[in-house]
N, C-alpha and C positions, 0 to 999 in steps of 0.2 A: 630829839628826833630819832626814830628807830629805822634802821636800814638793814634789809635782808640782802645778803650778797652770796652769789654762787662761789663756793670755795675754790673753784678752778679758774676764776678770773685772776690774772696775775696782778701783783701790786695792790691786792685788795686792802691789806692793812694800811699801807702807806697812803692810798688814795681816799678810801672811804672811812677808815677809822676815825680821823679827825672831824668828820662831819656829824658824828653822833654815836648812838648806841648801836654797834654793828653786830650782826649775827651771821656767821659763816655756815653755809649748809651745802649739802649735795643738791645740785640743781634738779636732778631727776626726782627728788623727794618733794619738790614744791608743786602742790596742786591745791584744789579747793579744800582738801582735808588737812592741810598743814597746820600744826598747832600755833595759835597766836597770830595767824595771818592778818586778822583784822586790826592788829596793833601797829603794823609797819607803815611808815610814811613813804618809803622808797624801796623798790625792788631792782636790784642789779643782777641780771640773769644772762644766760646763754641760750642757744637754740634747744637744749635738752629740756627746758622748762616750757610747757605748753600753757599759754595764757588763754584759757577758755572762758566762756561766760560765767560758769560757776565760780571760778577763781576770782574774776573781776567783782562779782557780787559780794563775795566774802571779804575782799580787800577794801573795806569801806574807808580806811584812812589813807590809802595810797594816793599820792599826788604825782609821782613820777615812776615810770617803768623804763629802765635803760637796759638795752640788750647789747652786749659787747660782740655783736655779729653784724655782717653786712646786710642781712635781710631780716624781715619781720614776719615770714610766713608761719612762724610758731605762735604768733600773737593775733588774736581775733580783733583786728583794728575796727572792723565794721561794728562789732558789738560794743567796743569801747566808745566809739563815736555816739552810738545810741545811748549808752549808759551815762555818758557825760551830761546829757541833757536833763537828767534827773538826779545826778549825784551832787552832794554838798561839796565834795572835793573832786573836781574834774581831773582826769588822768592825762598827763603829758607822756607820750611814748617817744623814746629816743633810740636811735641805732647808730652804727658806725660804718656806713657805706664807704667802701674803698680802703678801709684801714688794713685789710689783709691782701689787697690786690697784688702787690709785688710778690708776696709769699706764694699765692696760688699760681701766679705765672711762673715763678721759679720751679714750683712743683711739677707743672706740666712739662717743663723743659728737662727736669731731672728724668722724668718718665720717657720723654722723646729721646734723650741721650741714651737711655738704657735700651729702648726699642731699636735704635739704629746703630748700635755700637759695632755691629758686624757688617753693616751695609758697605758695599763697594762703591756705590754712587754717592756723590755729595748731596747734601740736603737741598741744594739749589735745583736739583732735578726732581724734587718731590713737592707735593702740595699739602696744604694744611687747611681744613675747613673749620672755621670758628663760628659756632652758633651762639650768638650773644656777644655783642661788641661793646660792652660797658667797661667798667673799671678793670675787671680781670681780662676779658677777651681782648681789649685793646692792647694791654701789656703783653699778652701772649703773641699778638700780631707783631708788635715792635721787635720782639726777639726773633721771630721768624724772618722778618725783613732783613735783619742783620746777617742771616745765613743765606739770603737770596731765594727763599722758598716762594712758591706761588701761594698766595694767601687768599682764600675765599671767605668773605665776611658776610654772614647772614644775620640780619637783625631788622626785620620789618618794622617793629615799633620804633626803633631809633630813626629809621628812614622817614617815618611820619613826623617825628618831632624835629628832626634836623635835616633841612633841605640839602645840606652839603654832603650828607652821608648817602651813598648809594649801596643798597643791600644786594648781595648776591642771593639767588633763590635757594631754598632748602635743598633742592635737587642738586644744584651746583656744589654746595658745601658738602653734601653727603657723598659726592663722587670723588672726594679728595683721598689722598693716601692715609691721612690721619684726620679724624674728626673729634674736636674737643668741645665740650658743652659748658657754657658760662651764662646760664639764664636763671632767673628766680623761679620759684615754684608757684604757679598760678593755675586756677581752674576756670572753666568756662563762665562761671558766675562772677569772676573777678576781672577778666581780661578778654579783649577781642582776640588775643593771641595766647590761649592757654598753653601751659607747658607741661601739665600733668600727663605723663605717658606720651610726650611728644615724639619720643623715639620708641617705636613699636616694631612689629614684624614687617610692616610695609616699608618703613624707613630703613631698617637694617638690610632689607632685600635690595635697596638701592645702592648700598655700599659695595665697593669692590671686595672680592674674596681675599685680596692681599691687604685690606685696610684694617686699621685699628680704631676703636672707639675709646675716648677718654672722657670720664665724667668726674668732675670735681665741684659740681654745682649743688644739686639736690638729688637724692636717690630716686624719688618718684618721678623725675623727669624721664626716666627710662622704664619701660615695661619689663619688669624682672623676668617674667616667664619667657618673653620674646627674646631677651638677651641670652638667657640660659640656653634656649633652643639654638640660637645662632652660633654660640660658642661650642656647643656640643656637636652640632652638625658641620661645623667649619664653614659656615656661610660667610663669616668674616675671619680675618687672621687672628684677632685677639682683642683684648680690652685692658684698660687700666681703670680701676675703680677706687675712688676715695670715699664715696657716699653710696648709701644703699637704702632701699625700702626695708622697713622693719628694724632699723638700728635701735638698740645695739646688738640685735640678734637676727641678722638678715638670713635669707636662705643660704645654706652653706655653699651651694654651687657658685654664688656670686663672689665668694672669697676664693674658692679652690680653682675655678676655671680661668679667671683673668691672668694675664702675664704678671701684672702687679696689682696687689690689693692692699690698701692702707686704711687705717681706722679713722677716717674723717679728720685728717691732719694737714690737708693741703695748705690751709691758711695759718698753720701753727708755727711759722718762724717766730723766734722770740720777740723780735721787734713788732711783728704784726699783732700778736696777742696783746702785748703791752699797749700798742697804739689804740686798739679797740677799747681797752679799759680806760685809757686816758681820754678818749673822745667822749665816752658816756659820762665819765667823772666830770669833765668840764661842762657838758650839757646839763647834768643834774645840778651843778652849782649855779649855772645861769638860771635854770628854771626855778630855783629856790632863792635866788637873790643873794648868793654867796660868792665871794671872790675866790676863784680857784687858785691853788698854789702853782708855782712854777714847776713843771714836770719834765723839763728838758733833760736833766741829768738821769732821770729814771729810765728813759727809753733806751739808752746805750749802756746802762750799768752792766758790768761784767763781760763786755765784749773784749775777748783776749785772743786775737788772731795770731797765727804763727808768723814768724819772721823769716822771709826768704826761703820758704820750704820748696824744695825742688820737685817739679812735676814733669815727668818724661812723657812724650808722645811719639808715635811712630810716623814716619814719612809714608805717604800713600801715593797713588798713581797721579794725582793732580794736586795742585796747591789748595784748591777748594776743599777737597776731601781731607787733606792734611790739616787745614785750619779747623775744619769741623771736628776732627779727632782730637786736636789740641784742646778745644773748649770742652769736649766730652770728658777728656782726662782730668781737666781742672775741676769740673763739676763732680765727677766721681770721687775725687780726692776730698772735696769739701763735704760732701754728704752722700751716704750710701742708701738710696731709696730701696734697693733690693733687700737690705737687712730688715727694714720695717715691714716689707711685704712678707718676708719669710717668717717673721715673728707672728704676724697676724694669721697666716695660713696654719701655723703650728697650733693655734688655739682651737682649731676644729676638732682636735683629738681630746679636748677637755669636756667635762660634763657641765661646765659653766662658762661657755664662750662669751656670753654677753657681759659678764663681769670683767673678763680679761680685755674685751674690746674697750670698755670704759677705762680700765686701768692703763691701757696703752695710751689712750688720749691724755689721761691725767698725768702720766709720767713721761710724756714725749719730750718735754724740754729737758728733763733730767737725763733721760737715756740717750737723746740724740743731739740736743742743743743746737738745732739748725738756725742759722742766721740768714738774713736776706743777702742775696748775692751782691747787691749794689754796695755793700759795705766794704768789699774786698778790693785790694790793689794787686795788680799782676805785673811782673817784669819778664825779661827774656835774657837768656845767656847768649854767648857768641854763636851758638849753633843755629840760631834762628835769624835768617836774613831779613832785610828790610821789607821786601815784598810780602813775605809770610807774616811778619809782624803786623803789617797793615791789614791783612786779611783777618788775622786773629783779633786785632783790635776792633775791627768793624763788628764782628760777632759779639765780642765782650761788651761793647757799648750798648747793645740792645738790653743787656741785663743791668746796665749802670755800673759795671765793673770798670775801674779806671786802670789805664796803663800808666805805670809809674817807673821812672828810672831809679828813684830813691825810695828806700824802705818799702819794697813790695812785700806783700804777705806770701805770695807764691811766685816762683821763678820757673817759667816754662823752658823746657830743654828738648830739642829734637834728638831722638835716639838714633 
């Protein structure tokens, strides 16, 4: 069996090597003209590989396409369904929905922590509009609830599927202090609720001038020209972007103008990337009638957290604001989202920014080594009283961070 694997899928050799003759390639190089495409039985890809009709027609031996991503908007599923009716080898398409949801939710909160680090008011006096309440959006909401924020959840398709879910209107979500997007990319021909350019000039005009827009879903969910205009004119206070139209070479203003700009790495916590690879590996095995190996040890391999590292935070006017600040200090110690943004913004002076964009994605684990926040344990020293411990603990619980008296990775201390 011949398997083509994107070289940036983690654990590729350990997972896919034993299944057959594996070829590691750059995912952006895989298209209908890729040499020997017709010989492969399995394609293990990421979102940078566009599975268009011409590629499907050439991949005559392919039985399984597994994408180590939460979505499949880079795969022409309609054409594959049509082609399967005439192909000798029908194609099974696999994805890894939810595999990076914790990572994306962590990313949003690293950004929110940065945006609010100088705020005098506690987050409980602020609102968060979440457009898309699926795997990622619901986890962002869980964290916000720990801080006591007012959460507006806008997801009309979910409300249609689940009578228990009540969707806030788009206007209500857009009126929040922070608006974060967690939707798939769909067009009018694919959905009653298309998301292509769902945030345009009209929607941006509904936001408060003091509000921030965060997008870690798909770049084309936001009309680039409209956002550039809003940021240039100060119609909104700012933006945080991890995804862009035209990746890996988006309009430079989309990188220079936002408060934080990162190279499509919101879902790139080490465990999230590995989980996505493991999900499609196990799916490929099932599709081919192969018993998958035990992958439990691979997911956590190399996790070496600190032991009782001291993290100081300042006391503020209220216990709520103090607890907010304590969690911000903890997150800032664990990961510096600003450093990633500064690195991407610096690529704008290069004559090959698209290569550097991809290089940052490829080397993100090596350079930053971000782990999911739920893996960490936190403790307190004697400067933190019981009431404040409870407030911090409630916020930490939203991330899955455990409060532990024994063997904490970080120890919080009130300055």
